[in-house]
C-alpha positions as CSV (number, residue, x, y, z in Angstrom):
1,M,-75.9,48.9,-49.8
2,D,-73.9,49.7,-47.0
3,T,-75.9,49.1,-43.3
4,P,-74.9,50.9,-40.7
5,A,-75.2,48.1,-37.9
6,H,-72.2,46.6,-40.1
7,R,-70.1,49.8,-40.6
8,W,-69.8,50.3,-36.9
9,L,-69.4,46.8,-36.1
10,S,-66.2,47.2,-38.2
11,I,-65.5,50.1,-36.4
12,I,-65.6,47.7,-32.9
13,F,-64.1,44.9,-34.8
14,T,-60.7,47.6,-35.7
15,V,-60.6,48.5,-32.5
16,T,-60.5,45.2,-30.9
17,V,-57.6,44.3,-33.1
18,I,-55.5,47.2,-32.1
19,A,-55.9,46.6,-28.9
20,N,-55.0,43.2,-29.5
21,F,-52.0,44.2,-30.9
22,V,-51.0,47.3,-28.1
23,A,-51.5,44.6,-25.1
24,M,-49.2,42.0,-26.8
25,T,-46.6,45.0,-26.3
26,K,-46.6,44.5,-23.4
27,G,-46.0,41.1,-22.5
28,Q,-48.9,38.0,-22.5
29,P,-52.3,39.6,-22.6
30,P,-55.0,38.0,-21.2
31,A,-57.5,35.5,-23.4
32,W,-60.7,37.8,-22.8
33,I,-58.4,40.7,-25.4
34,V,-56.9,38.1,-27.4
35,Y,-60.5,36.4,-28.1
36,S,-62.4,40.2,-28.3
37,P,-62.3,40.3,-32.1
38,L,-64.1,37.2,-32.4
39,I,-67.2,38.9,-31.8
40,P,-67.4,41.3,-34.0
41,L,-65.6,39.0,-36.5
42,F,-68.3,36.6,-36.5
43,L,-71.1,39.0,-36.9
44,L,-70.0,40.6,-39.6
45,L,-69.5,37.2,-41.5
46,F,-73.3,37.4,-40.6
47,S,-74.4,40.8,-42.1
48,G,-71.6,40.6,-44.5
49,L,-73.5,37.4,-46.0
50,Y,-76.9,39.5,-45.6
51,M,-76.0,42.2,-47.6
52,F,-74.2,39.9,-50.3
53,V,-77.9,38.1,-50.7
54,L,-80.1,41.3,-50.4
55,P,-79.5,42.1,-54.1
56,Y,-80.9,38.9,-55.6
57,T,-83.3,38.3,-53.0
58,G,-85.1,41.9,-54.2
59,K,-84.6,41.1,-58.0
60,R,-86.7,37.6,-57.2
61,R,-89.2,39.4,-55.9
62,S,-89.6,42.4,-58.4
63,G,-89.4,39.0,-60.7
64,A,-92.5,37.6,-58.9
65,A,-94.7,41.1,-58.9
66,R,-93.9,42.0,-62.2
67,E,-94.8,37.8,-63.5
68,H,-98.1,38.1,-61.6
69,A,-98.8,41.4,-62.7
70,R,-99.0,39.7,-66.0
71,S,-101.1,36.7,-65.4
72,T,-103.7,39.3,-64.0
């Protein structure tokens, strides 16, 4: 149950980490390169938490729909 946004964010995160290591081989990198992986990392955190919670909310909704159908 992987979302395309999460997959693309992971690719962007990987590229920024690789760029960080490449920049470090050439000396002290600028701060924007050092901190650039943090943005996709936080977005990955939120999309991952969303995907983690998604099955539980789906079960809760389907259970509520069944209860409503039984009572009618």
